[in-house]
PAZAPA-4460 file (N, C-alpha, C; in steps of 0.05 Angstrom, whole numbers, plus 32768, in hexadecimal, padded with zeros to 4 digits):
% residues 50
    n_x    n_y    n_z   ca_x   ca_y   ca_z    c_x    c_y    c_z   seq   type   mol
   87EA   8784   87FC   87FA   8780   87E5   87E9   8778   87CD     1      M     A
   87EF   8783   87B7   87E1   877C   879E   87EB   8761   8794     2      W     A
   87DC   8751   8788   87E3   8737   877F   87DC   8736   8760     3      L     A
   87EF   872D   8751   87EB   872A   8734   87E0   870D   872E     4      E     A
   87C8   870C   8722   87BC   86F3   871B   87AF   86F5   8700     5      Q     A
   87B5   86E2   86EE   87A9   86E3   86D4   87AB   86FD   86C6     6      N     A
   87C3   8709   86C7   87C9   8722   86BA   87B8   8739   86C5     7      N     A
   87AF   8737   86DE   879F   874E   86EA   87AC   8752   8707     8      T     A
   87A7   876B   8712   87AE   8770   872D   8796   876C   873F     9      L     A
   879A   875F   8756   8784   8759   8768   878D   8760   8785    10      N     A
   8779   876A   8794   877E   8770   87B0   8763   876E   87BF    11      K     A
   8765   8765   87D8   874D   8765   87EA   8751   8778   8800    12      T     A
   8740   878B   8804   8740   879F   8819   872B   8798   882D    13      F     A
   8733   879A   8848   8720   8795   885E   871E   87AF   886D    14      K     A
   8705   87B7   8872   86FF   87CE   8880   86F1   87C9   889B    15      F     A
   86EE   87DC   88AC   86E1   87DA   88C5   86C5   87D1   88C3    16      K     A
   86B6   87DC   88AF   869B   87D9   88AA   8693   87DE   888E    17      N     A
   8678   87DA   8888   866F   87DE   886D   8671   87FB   8864    18      F     A
   866C   880F   8877   866D   882A   886F   8689   8832   8865    19      S     A
   869E   8828   8872   86B9   882E   886A   86BF   8822   8851    20      E     A
   86B6   880A   884C   86BB   87FB   8833   86AD   880B   881B    21      A     A
   8695   8813   8820   8685   8822   880C   8692   883D   8805    22      F     A
   869C   884A   881B   86A9   8863   8817   86C2   8861   8806    23      A     A
   86D1   884C   880B   86E8   8846   87FC   86E0   8843   87DE    24      F     A
   86CD   8832   87D9   86C4   882C   87BE   86BB   8847   87AF    25      M     A
   86AD   8857   87BE   86A5   8870   87B2   86BC   8882   87AC    26      S     A
   86D1   8884   87BC   86E8   8894   87B6   86F7   8889   879D    27      R     A
   86FA   886E   879C   8706   8861   8785   86F7   8864   876C    28      V     A
   86DD   8863   876F   86CA   8867   8756   86CF   8882   8749    29      A     A
   86D1   8895   875B   86D6   88B1   874F   86F0   88B3   8740    30      L     A
   8705   88A8   874C   871F   88A7   873E   871F   8896   8726    31      L     A
   8712   8880   8727   8710   886E   870F   8704   887B   86F8    32      A     A
   86EC   8889   86FD   86DF   8898   86E9   86F0   88AD   86DD    33      E     A
   86FE   88BC   86ED   8710   88D2   86E4   8725   88C7   86D2    34      K     A
   872F   88AF   86D6   8745   88A4   86C7   873B   8890   86B1    35      H     A
   8720   888D   86AF   8714   887B   869C   871E   8860   86A0    36      D     A
   8721   8855   86B8   872A   883B   86BE   8716   8830   86D3    37      H     A
   8709   881B   86CC   86F4   8810   86DE   86FA   87F3   86E6    38      H     A
   8700   87F0   8700   8708   87D6   870A   86F1   87C2   870C    39      P     A
   86F8   87A9   870B   86E6   8793   8712   86E9   878F   8731    40      W     A
   86D3   8794   8740   86D5   8791   875C   86BC   8788   8767    41      W     A
   86BD   8780   8782   86A5   8777   8790   86A6   8781   87AD    42      S     A
   868F   8781   87B9   868F   8789   87D4   867B   8777   87E4    43      N     A
   8684   876E   87FA   8673   875F   880C   8677   8767   8829    44      S     A
   8666   8777   8834   8667   8782   8850   8681   8793   8851    45      Y     A
   8696   878A   885F   86AE   879C   8861   86C4   8795   8850    46      N     A
   86C0   8783   883D   86D5   877B   882B   86D1   8784   880E    47      I     A
   86E6   8791   8804   86E6   8798   87E7   86FB   8789   87DA    48      V     A
   86F5   877D   87C4   8708   876F   87B3   870A   877A   8798    49      E     A
   8722   8781   8791   8727   878D   8776   8738   877A   8766    50      I     A
***
């Protein structure tokens, strides 16, 4: 579920491993570039926080 904090939307995604997390970020990056919208996010092993 997305959480609204400080006028932003936030969500933590947990994946099976780093490869899955990185693949997710790669897919989102292509969409973000297409829509000229670039999220603040971070990755640590299998966790992606947006």
